[in-house]
C-alpha positions in Angstrom: -43.1 -27.6 -7.2 -43.7 -30.4 -9.6 -45.9 -32.2 -7.1 -48.0 -29.0 -6.6 -48.4 -28.6 -10.3 -49.5 -32.2 -10.6 -52.2 -31.8 -7.9 -53.3 -28.3 -8.9 -56.2 -29.4 -11.2 -57.6 -31.7 -8.4 -57.2 -29.0 -5.8 -59.0 -26.5 -8.0 -61.8 -28.9 -8.6 -62.1 -29.7 -4.8 -62.2 -25.9 -4.0 -64.9 -25.4 -6.7 -67.0 -28.2 -5.1 -66.7 -26.7 -1.7 -67.5 -23.2 -2.9 -70.6 -24.4 -4.8 -72.1 -26.3 -1.9 -71.1 -23.6 0.6 -72.8 -20.9 -1.6 -76.1 -22.8 -1.4 -76.4 -22.8 -5.2 -77.9 -26.2 -5.1 -81.2 -24.8 -3.8 -81.8 -23.4 -7.2 -81.6 -26.7 -9.0 -85.3 -27.5 -9.0 -88.3 -26.7 -11.1 -89.8 -24.4 -8.6 -86.8 -22.1 -8.8 -86.9 -22.2 -12.6 -90.5 -21.2 -12.6 -90.0 -18.5 -10.0 -87.2 -16.9 -12.0 -88.7 -17.4 -15.4 -89.3 -13.7 -16.2 -85.7 -12.7 -15.4 -84.2 -15.6 -17.2 -86.3 -15.1 -20.3 -85.5 -11.4 -20.3 -81.8 -12.2 -20.2 -82.1 -14.7 -23.0 -84.1 -12.3 -25.1 -81.7 -9.4 -24.7 -78.3 -11.2 -24.6 -78.7 -14.5 -26.3 -75.0 -15.2 -27.0 -74.0 -14.3 -23.5 -76.9 -16.3 -22.1 -75.9 -19.4 -24.0 -72.2 -19.0 -22.9 -73.3 -18.6 -19.3 -75.5 -21.7 -19.5 -72.6 -23.7 -21.0 -70.2 -22.6 -18.3 -72.7 -23.3 -15.5 -73.4 -26.7 -16.9 -69.7 -27.5 -17.3 -69.1 -26.5 -13.7 -72.1 -28.4 -12.4 -70.8 -31.5 -14.3 -67.3 -31.1 -13.0 -68.4 -30.9 -9.3 -71.0 -33.6 -9.8 -74.0 -31.6 -8.7 -77.2 -33.7 -8.4 -79.3 -31.3 -10.5 -78.1 -32.2 -14.0 -81.5 -33.2 -15.2 -83.0 -29.9 -14.0 -80.3 -28.0 -15.8 -81.0 -30.0 -19.0 -84.7 -29.1 -18.7 -83.8 -25.5 -18.2 -81.8 -25.5 -21.4 -84.8 -26.7 -23.4 -87.1 -24.4 -21.4 -85.1 -21.3 -22.2 -83.5 -22.0 -25.6 -85.7 -24.6 -27.1 -85.1 -28.3 -27.8 -82.3 -28.1 -30.3 -80.3 -25.1 -29.2 -80.7 -26.0 -25.5 -79.7 -29.6 -26.3 -76.6 -28.6 -28.1 -75.6 -26.2 -25.3 -76.1 -28.9 -22.8 -74.0 -31.4 -24.7 -71.2 -28.9 -25.0 -71.3 -28.0 -21.3 -71.6 -31.6 -20.1 -68.7 -32.7 -22.3 -66.5 -29.8 -21.1 -67.2 -30.7 -17.5 -66.5 -34.3 -18.1 -63.1 -33.4 -19.6 -62.3 -31.3 -16.6 -62.9 -34.2 -14.2 -61.0 -36.6 -16.5 -58.0 -34.3 -16.6 -58.0 -33.6 -12.8 -58.2 -37.2 -11.9 -55.7 -38.4 -14.5 -53.0 -35.9 -13.7 -53.2 -36.2 -9.9 -54.6 -39.4 -8.4 -54.7 -41.5 -11.5 -52.1 -44.1 -10.7 -52.9 -44.3 -6.9 -56.6 -44.8 -7.4 -56.1 -47.2 -10.3 -53.9 -49.4 -8.1 -56.5 -49.3 -5.3 -59.3 -50.2 -7.8 -57.2 -53.1 -9.2 -56.6 -54.4 -5.7 -60.2 -54.1 -4.4 -62.1 -55.1 -7.5 -65.7 -54.1 -7.7 -67.7 -51.9 -10.1 -65.0 -49.3 -10.8 -62.4 -52.0 -11.8 -65.0 -53.5 -14.2 -65.5 -50.2 -15.9 -61.7 -49.6 -16.0 -61.2 -53.0 -17.6 -63.9 -52.3 -20.2 -62.4 -48.9 -21.1 -59.0 -50.5 -21.5 -60.5 -53.1 -23.8 -61.8 -50.5 -26.2 -61.9 -46.9 -25.0 -64.2 -45.2 -27.6 -66.7 -48.1 -28.0 -67.0 -48.9 -24.3 -67.3 -45.2 -23.2 -69.9 -44.6 -25.9 -71.9 -47.6 -24.7 -71.8 -46.3 -21.1 -72.9 -42.9 -22.3 -75.7 -44.2 -24.4 -77.2 -46.3 -21.6 -78.2 -43.8 -18.9 -78.0 -46.5 -16.2 -74.2 -45.9 -15.9 -73.4 -43.1 -13.4 -71.9 -40.2 -15.3 -69.2 -39.5 -12.7 -68.1 -43.1 -12.5 -67.4 -43.2 -16.3 -65.4 -40.0 -16.0 -63.2 -41.3 -13.2 -62.8 -44.8 -14.7 -61.8 -43.4 -18.1 -59.1 -41.3 -16.4 -57.8 -44.2 -14.4 -57.7 -46.4 -17.5 -55.7 -43.7 -19.3 -58.2 -43.5 -22.1 -57.1 -41.3 -25.0 -58.6 -37.8 -24.4 -59.8 -37.6 -28.0 -61.7 -40.9 -27.8 -63.1 -40.1 -24.4 -64.3 -36.6 -25.4 -65.8 -37.8 -28.7 -67.6 -40.8 -27.1 -69.0 -38.5 -24.4 -70.1 -35.9 -26.9 -71.9 -38.4 -29.1 -73.1 -40.8 -26.4 -75.0 -38.2 -24.2 -76.9 -36.8 -27.2 -80.0 -39.1 -27.2 -80.9 -38.7 -23.5 -80.0 -35.0 -23.5 -82.3 -34.2 -26.4 -85.1 -36.2 -24.8 -84.9 -34.2 -21.6 -84.3 -30.9 -23.5 -87.5 -31.6 -25.5 -89.4 -32.2 -22.2 -87.9 -28.9 -21.0 -89.1 -27.0 -24.0 -92.7 -28.1 -23.2 -92.8 -27.7 -19.4 -93.8 -24.1 -19.4 -97.4 -24.9 -19.9 -97.3 -27.8 -17.4 -95.8 -25.6 -14.7 -98.3 -22.9 -15.3 -101.0 -25.5 -14.7 -99.3 -26.7 -11.5 -98.4 -30.0 -13.1 -95.0 -31.8 -12.9 -93.4 -33.3 -16.0 -92.6 -37.0 -16.0 -88.8 -37.1 -15.5 -88.8 -40.9 -15.5 -89.7 -41.0 -19.2 -86.1 -41.9 -20.0 -86.6 -45.2 -18.1 -89.8 -46.1 -19.9 -89.4 -49.2 -22.1 -90.2 -47.3 -25.4 -87.3 -44.9 -24.7 -84.8 -47.0 -22.6 -84.9 -50.2 -24.7 -83.8 -48.5 -28.0 -81.0 -46.8 -26.1 -79.9 -50.1 -24.5 -80.1 -51.8 -27.9 -77.9 -49.1 -29.5 -75.4 -49.2 -26.6 -75.2 -53.0 -26.8 -74.7 -52.8 -30.6 -71.9 -50.4 -30.1 -70.3 -52.6 -27.5 -70.7 -55.7 -29.7 -69.0 -53.9 -32.6 -66.1 -52.9 -30.4 -65.6 -56.5 -29.1 -65.8 -57.8 -32.7 -63.2 -55.3 -33.9 -60.8 -56.3 -31.0 -61.3 -60.0 -31.7 -60.5 -59.5 -35.4 -57.5 -57.4 -34.5 -56.1 -60.0 -32.2 -56.6 -62.7 -34.9 -54.4 -60.6 -37.2 -57.3 -59.7 -39.5 -58.6 -56.3 -40.5 -62.1 -55.2 -41.1 
């Protein structure tokens, strides 16, 4: 009974992944589907805004939890339907909730077994685990700020490193804001582009003028974390 309870979160997550992919829901995660269903979606938002926002947050949380490949499209949809700021906030809440679900499922079920395997094999996962252990909040925040780090990898590594849930959730919430609001802003302006048959530049996040400030901010956060740990080990306080 205790074993079943331990693996229940992971089993639920796996069942959700199977159900989502079996339903064919992924075929709607594209700009064409968003444009085709624009009238119905905008009518729903206009008539039932609180329910529409809640639905969007739940869908985004589930999409994050099952690691669907259309997260960017969903972020664009948030800006498209609710505007840059409201859509951005809803996306951050949904993504953070989904990340917490993955974190909890991995930590409670396969945490120790996967951690032992990662420690033995080395590689990228072990590197992330070591970094999280060195300073959970600062390291996770750095990985969230720099969009080059796979979202799912940080979720799993944080769980395997037994990062404090509060630090993990807060670092995720804050760290994903810059990239989220950039894409939400793009989403808020794609209506006219789609009407003209044009495609928005989704690679803008990797342009030097956007990516370099994010990388600099991430490295500054990491440097601060390392400095704090060095000071703590030397018996000094900031």
